[in-house]
N, C-alpha and C positions, 0 to 999 in steps of 0.2 A: 505493500500500500504506502500512496505518497499523500501526506497531506499537507496541501498549499495553502498559502495564503498571500492576501490581494492578487498580485499579476505573478507569481509565485509558478503556475503552472503553465505559461508559456515559456519557462525553462526547461519542461520535459520535451525529450525526444518525440515525434510524431508516431514513430513506429513502437514506442517504447512502452505502450499502457494497452488496455484492451478496450476497442470500440464499442460503444454499444452499452460500457458496464451498469452506468446512473441508470439510462432508461431502463432497463430489464430488473434494477432492484428497484426502480420507481414500481413498476408493473406488478412486480411481486409482491410490493409491502401496500401499496396503495388499492381499496376497495374500488369499484368500477364508480359505488356513488359519491365516492368523495374526491374527486378530480377536481383542480384547482384551474389549471392550464395545460393546454396542447401547442405544440409546434408540428406543423405538417407540412411535405413538400408535394402536391399534387402531380402524379406524373403523364405528360403529355411530351408534345412535338416541344412546347417551351415550358419549363417546369417550375409553379405557383408554388411559394411559400407564403405560408399565412399562421397567424397565430391566434388561438381562440380563448381566452380569459375568461372566467367567472368570478362573478362578484364574492359568491363564498362556495363553499364543497358541491358539486353536480353533479350529476348522473351522466355516464358517456354519451348516452345517447343525446344529451343537448349538446354537444359539443358538433354536430350534423359530420361525423367522421365518414366519407368513402371506404368503406372497409377493403374494396378494390385497386384504389387507385392514389390513396393517400399513404404515403410512407411517413408515421408518427416518427418525428427527431428528438423530442422532448417533449416529458410529461412531469407534471407537480402536482402534490395532493395531498394530504394528511393520512399518516397511514395506519392499519389498523391498531398496532403495538406502539402508544405513544410513549412508551419508556425508551424506546429506541430515539425518536425524533417528535417532536411536534408538527415538524411538516419536512417533506422530502420535494425535490427537483433535479432531474436527472437526465444527461444525454450521454455523452461520452462520460463527463464527470458527474459525480454525486456531488449536489450538498443538500447537507442538513440542518436545521433548526434544531439544537437539544443542549441544556446545561449539562455539562460535562465535565471533567477533570482528566489529569494524566494518570489516574489509576484505570479509568474505563473505557480510556479512547482504543487500546489494542481489543476489548468486546466489541466496540461499535463497529472496529474492522472487520470483525468473525462473522458478525451478525450481517452485514453486508455482503460480505463473499458466500453466506449462506443463503441470503435472499438472492444474489444473483446466479445462483445456481441453481434452485427452485424452478419449477414447471408451473409454478400454480399461474401464472399469469395468462397459460393457454387456456383456462375457462371462460374468461371476459375478453382476454387480449391476443387473442392467438392468432390473427389478421395480420401481426404485424410480422409474421413469419412467410407472409403470402410472397413477398418480394422484399428484399433487404439490398442496398449499396454494397458491393462491394469493396473493402477498404484493405485489404492485404496485397501491399505492393507486389509482392511476389508474385501471387496469383493474376493480379492486373497485368504485371508483364507476360505472363504466360496467356493470358486470354486475347493481348495484345497481339504476340507474337502468332497464335493461330490467325486473328483477323488480319494479319499483315502476310502470312502464308496465300491467305484466300486472292488477295488482291494480286499477290505475283504469280499466282495461278492466272486468272486473269490476264493479265499482261501476257502472259505465254501462249496464250490461245486457249487454256483451261474456262471450266465453267464453275461457278458459285452463285449460292443464293446470298452473298451481302449485296448491298444496294444502298440508294443514297436517300435520304430525305429530308430535305432543305426548311429548316425550322425560320419562319418568321419574316424571311426579309425582303421577300417579293410578294407586290400587291398584286395581284392576279387580274384586277381591271387593267393595270399600267402596261405598256409595251416594253418593259424591262428585259435584260436578258443578261446571261451569266458569263462567267470565262474561268478556269481552271489556271492558277499562279501557284510555282513552288520549285523548288528544287529537284532538278530530272524531269521534269516535265518538255514538251515539244519546245523547242526554242522558237524565234523568229515571232512574229506579229501572232497576236490570240484568236482564234476563233472564237464567236460569242456563239451562244444555245439558247434557245427559248426555254430550257428548264434542265433541271438537274438530272442526269442519267449516269447509271454507272459505266454504259459502253462509251458514252463521249470523255468520259473520265479517264477510262481505261485507252481508248485512244491517245490521247495527251499523253499516256506515259509510254504505248509504244511507238510513240514518234520519237521519244527523248531518252535519256541515259536512268535507266531503271536500276542499275548499279550505283548510281551515286546516292540512291535513298537506302540506307544501311538497314534502316528497322524501322518499327510501327513511331518509336521516339521522334525520329528525323522527319518522317512524313506529319508528325502530329506537328513539328514546331515551324512545318514549312509551309505546308498545302493548305491552299485557300481557297475558297468560295467567293468571287466577285461579283455584282452589279455591275453593269455597263448599262450606261443609257444615250443614246445617239454617238455609240462608236466610243466614248468617253468612261473612265474608271469613275463609278461613286466611292469615294473614298470612306466617306460613311459606311457603306451598306458591304459589308465582309462578313463571310464565317469560316473558321476554321474549317476543314474538309473533314479531319477528323469526328469533329461534332455531329457531323453529316453522317456517318456510316449507321448504318442497321445491322445488325447481324446478330443472329442465333445459333448457340452452339451446346452440344451436351459434351461435359467433360468430366471423364471420369465420374460418367454418372448424374453429374449436377447439371440444371439448365442455367445456362449464361446467354442474355440478352445485352447488347453493346447498342446503347441508345441516346443521343442526346449529347455526346461525350462520357456517357458514364455506364459502367460495366454492373450487373444488376444478378443476383439470384434468385432465382425463380422456383418457389415451392414445386414441385413434379407434379401432387396431386391438383394443387391450382391451377399447373400450367395445361395437365390435360383438361382440367373442366374449362376453361378458356376454351380451348381450340374445340371442343363437344360443342358449346353453347354457339362457336361462330359458324361448326360445318351445317348442324343448324339452321342458321340465320338463312347461308349462301342458297340461291335459288338455282338450280341445276339447269333452268333454263331462263336465262336474263332477258329482259325485254328487245335488247339488243346484244345479241353475242361478239362482235368485234367491229371496228372502225378504224381508218385512218384518218382521223380528224386528229390535228395538232395539238389541240386545246379544245376546255370546254365549249368556249364560245363558237368555235369551229363543228365542233360536235352537233350543239345546239340549232345550229344553222342546219346540218344535217337531218337530224330529226324532223325539222319542219315540215319535210314533204309527207311526212306519216297521217295517213286519215285516220289512225286509231289513236292520236297523240294532240294534244291540243298545248302549245305554247303560252305557259304564266311565268314564265320568266322576266326578272324584272316588274313585275307587279307588287304592287306596297300597299297594304292593307295596314290601318291601326285598330286596333281590339277597344272596343267599349271603355272610357274612362281613361285609355293611352293613349291622347294624342301626340303624334310624332312619333311614336315607337314602331315605326312602320315596318313589318315581316310580309315575307315570301310564302302565298301558301304552299306553292312548291312550284317546281321548273317545267315540268308536266303534268296536267290531267290525262290521265287514257280511258277509254272506253270499258275498262275491265275496272275502272272506281279504283284505279291505282295514284297516290299522290308522289309524283316521283321529284327525289332531292337529286341534283347532279355535281359531281367536283371531279376536277383531273384530281387522281391518287397519287402524287409526285410530290406533293408537300403535305404531310404529316398532320402541320396545324391547321390544315384546309379540312383535311378527313372529319379530325375533333369537331371545328367548326361545323359541319353539315351533320353530326347527330344533335349538337344543339339546334339547329334550325328546324328539323324533324320535329324535336320535343316542342317548342314554342308553337309551330305550325298546328299539329295535334292536339296541343292543350287549348288552343284560340279556336280550333275550330270545333270540338267539342261543349264549349260551356260559353262561348259567345257570339248570340244572335246576331250581333252586328257584322261583325267578322263573316260570317255565313252568307249573310246577304251580299254584302262587297265583293265576294268570293265570287258568287255566281254572278251578279252582276258584271264584275271583269270577263268572267269566262264567253259574256254574250258578246261584250264587246271585241274578245279574241278572235270569237269562231268568224264575228265579221271581217276582221283583217284576215286571216287568214283563210277565209272561205270556207268554211268549217260548221259542222251544225249538231245539233242533238248533245252536247257536252252538260249544259244547264239541267236536262233532266234527269242527268247523275247526281246533282247536287240539291239538298235539301234549303228550302226557303229558311230566312232567318227568323221564323219561329217556330221551326218544327226542330225540334232538339234531333239530331241524327242518332242512328244505329251504328255505332262504331264499327262494328263487326262488319258490316258490309264494304269496309274500304281497308286496302292496303297500301300501310307505308312504306314505298322503298327506295333504298337507298344505292344509286349508281355511282359506284366508284369506277373509273377508267385507269387501268393498271397494264402494264407489261409485266410478262411471262417473267419467272425468275427461271436464271440460265440454267443451271445443276437441277431442278426437280422438275421446272415445267410448270410448277403450278401457278398460277392466280392468287395473288393472296395480299395481305396490309401486314404493316408492322402489329410487332403484338401487343404492345400499347396500345395502340390505336382498335385492337379486337379487345382490349380490355373494358375502356371507356364503351365500344359501341353495345357491349352487353349489358352495360348498365343504363343506357340509352334505350335499347331496345325493349327490356323490361319495363321502365316505365310507359314508353308507348303503349305496349302491349297491356299493361293494369287498367288504361283508357279504354282499351276495347279492340283496337284496331289490332288487324296480321302486320306483321314486322317480316320485310325480308330486304336480303343486302344480295344486289346484283354487280357482277364484278364482268365489267367492259373490257375485252382484250383488246390493247394497241395493237395494231398488226405490223406496223413499219417499225425503224430505228426513227425516232422521231427528235431526237436530241437537238439536232442541227437548225437555228434559226434559216427561213426562207432568204433570207438574205444573203449576201457574203460579206457582211460586219467585219473588219478585224477592230480589234481594237490593241492601241501600243500599252 
């Protein structure tokens, strides 16, 4: 044990102490009804950090933790054994408030160690084992080595399911492009691309000096994805390429996921449950099997020619009592009573936004007569615009409460096949957030399906021949 005072804990070597020690002690010592505060990180393409504090001891339910997506980083509360401490807080370090003396410090250390080794936390807090950040530097180096070997294999003409997902730096409504920069990549003027794709990155590797990139550490420190606007680099818009790598690997019987620049260890049973729920949601017969469209806008234009689909893209409706809160009811309404929400799936943050769009639109449709009426009115307007008919008859009037079971919420995702397995899929943590969203929509009575639309061609390169200096 190391007992530190003031800022003394900064003198400890980062690899010399047990990660998560304080958190585990707190969760074993504090009843779920006596929590005072929790810090969580919500896993997504962008990681959101938040702290929830109660004015007095409160039950776990009141902290609104998403058990599948939230990593609990710190917990605080009142322990069941008040002789040990009046209050506890812990992450890596354990902080306790108690009257003590030099004579019983050793006993408190023994008690803390006993609590750390306990498994009592599994009764109420077992969800913390679902997903955990990998802290062991040696293991991270090993996992990085496995991912780097996949990149080398791709550069040498092999196949891999490692792919890229670019978080938060591209606005899908803007005509920006991206380029790959760093040591060992193809020299000379840089080509620009309309989206991040592993194939384009591999082309840059193959045209450069792969041997100059010794390992993942070299790649991580040098390679970047940068935004290009009108042929000029946007110096503010860039991202480490390492942060865009998405890779899932089974190493010595454990499942690990590289996502957003971090490695996570995933509980096997949790992983299997997420994959099972994902498989149930994926439709074996998508409304479109494949497309050569280069992006979401082109795909929407392509679908306009279909008589069974009505384009509702960019229709904005504000629910009752929420002026200015404009929501899209869907991108397309089908003659099968499908509310189709679309996204190009090569940016994980956009995928996660799509689930939220589906939830908001579904809730508004069920509970808000004004929303339903304007949805129907806009469907009539769009029918005239696109010379179609009959779609308004599929929708209830504002006065009639709909039978949600007659409708299906469809999430349509454009994706390229993984190179090694040949499967169509989405990143693991996008599957996690999808399950939560689908469960919420299903509770309203809707059917929920995921339709994976295959992008047929290699579409990363921008249609123009722009080069960036």
